[in-house]
C-alpha positions, 0 to 999 in steps of 0.5 A: 429214955423218952418213951419214943426213944424206948419204942425205937430202941425195941424196934430198931435194935438187933444182934448180928446173929439175927441176920444169918447169911441164908436169910440175907441171900434170899432178901438181896435179889438184885441189890448190890453191895460195896464194902469200903475200908478207909485205911492209913498205915494199916498193913498189919490188919487190913489183909486179914479183914479183906480176906474175911470179907472176900471169903464171905463174898465167894461163899454167899454172893452178899458182897459185890465189891471190896474197896480199900481207899488208901489215905496216904499210907507210907507202909504196905497197906495197899499191897496187903489189901490188894493181895487179900482180894480188895480193889485198892484206890488212893484218895488222891486219885479220886476226883483229883481236880478237887484235891484232897484234905486230911481226915477220915471223912474225906476218904469215906466221901470219895469212896462214894465216887469210886464205888457203885453198890446200892448199899455201902458198908464201912469197916475200919481197917485197924480192927484186930478182931474181925468176923464176917458177922460184921458185914452180915449184921450191918446188912441185915436191917437194910435188906429186911426193911426198906424204911431203914437207911442207916445201920450203926454197929455197937459192941463192947470195946475192951480198954486193956488193963482198965475195963472190959468195955471202956474203950469208948471214951470220947463217946461217953465224955463228949458225943453221948452228952451232946446228943442227949442234950441237943438231939435227944431222939438219938439218946438210944444210939449205943455207939454214935461214933462207931466206925462200922456202919452201913447205909443206902447210897441214896442216903449217903449221896445226899449228905455232906461229909466232915473231913475229920473224925466228926464224920460219923456223928455228922452223918447220924445227925443229918440222917435224923434230920433228913429221914427221921429216927425210924430210918436209923437202926443199930446192930450188936456185933459183940466185941471190937478190938483195936489200938487205942490213942493217947489222951491228947489225941482223944482230945483232938477227936472230941474237939472235932466232934464238938465242932461238928455238932455245933455246926449243925446247931448254929451254922456259921457261928464257930469262933475258932478252928483251933484247939490249943493243947499243952506239953512240957518242953525242956521243963517249960509248958508250951502251948501247941495249936491244932487245926480242927477241920471244918470245911465239909464236902458237899453231897455227892449228888452235887459233884459234877460227873457223879451221875456219869461215872463209869460202873465200877462193880467187879 
């Protein structure tokens, strides 16, 4: 790594154990915290995650609001989340005049309108292993250091039957090579695509959001450009387990990430918004085109009524 990246890594890398709740309680003061779980058909996992966060909130007061934003589930995701203690919002009910587009980034963006915490913690709802240290670890650098605006998680991601830490395939095959090539300042970020991260609202509301799986790398690059590398920190959360997707699904994710990076390097120059993949049907190879979401949501501070929305902390 470059010398400046090595210095950043030493200064801005910590572990969840470095941030005990007792210390964070002292640092929190009047700061408010919203924990947001974007969810789509996660009835098997969302309840236990919400319950763990609710227990942390009751025990420590570190979390003021737990929100699950349903992205159009057809199962009992919303019911399980509400029963466990979350405030449940539906993607289509937030800013309905602006409509909804598919993708994780849309849910994360709309969650800003539906929450009021000074700090926002994003937790994926499909985790099969989860502990309260995910939340406390991500909050630690933000409550400890005013210069930090974005905290990314990193962890070991087992790939069943293949590797004890081989789950980050799109990271290693697409995201990391791109960042090392075009944004070498970010070469020290262990998991740039991590779905668990926390940030100051004052940062997030100034960023545009990619609607699909490019949202994480877009937020990371845009934070670097807006506030500099020292505004980014990362925390080791240990292990992360969730269901893995097949190779074609990973290919679509990779294409979205590539488009997001390209849009930051050369705005307006992307020639195609499709990825063609191939499958065999009745013995014949058939090309199947997939659209890559490219229309970004604007910074929330530009959305009419954002500064006048009602207080929603509970």
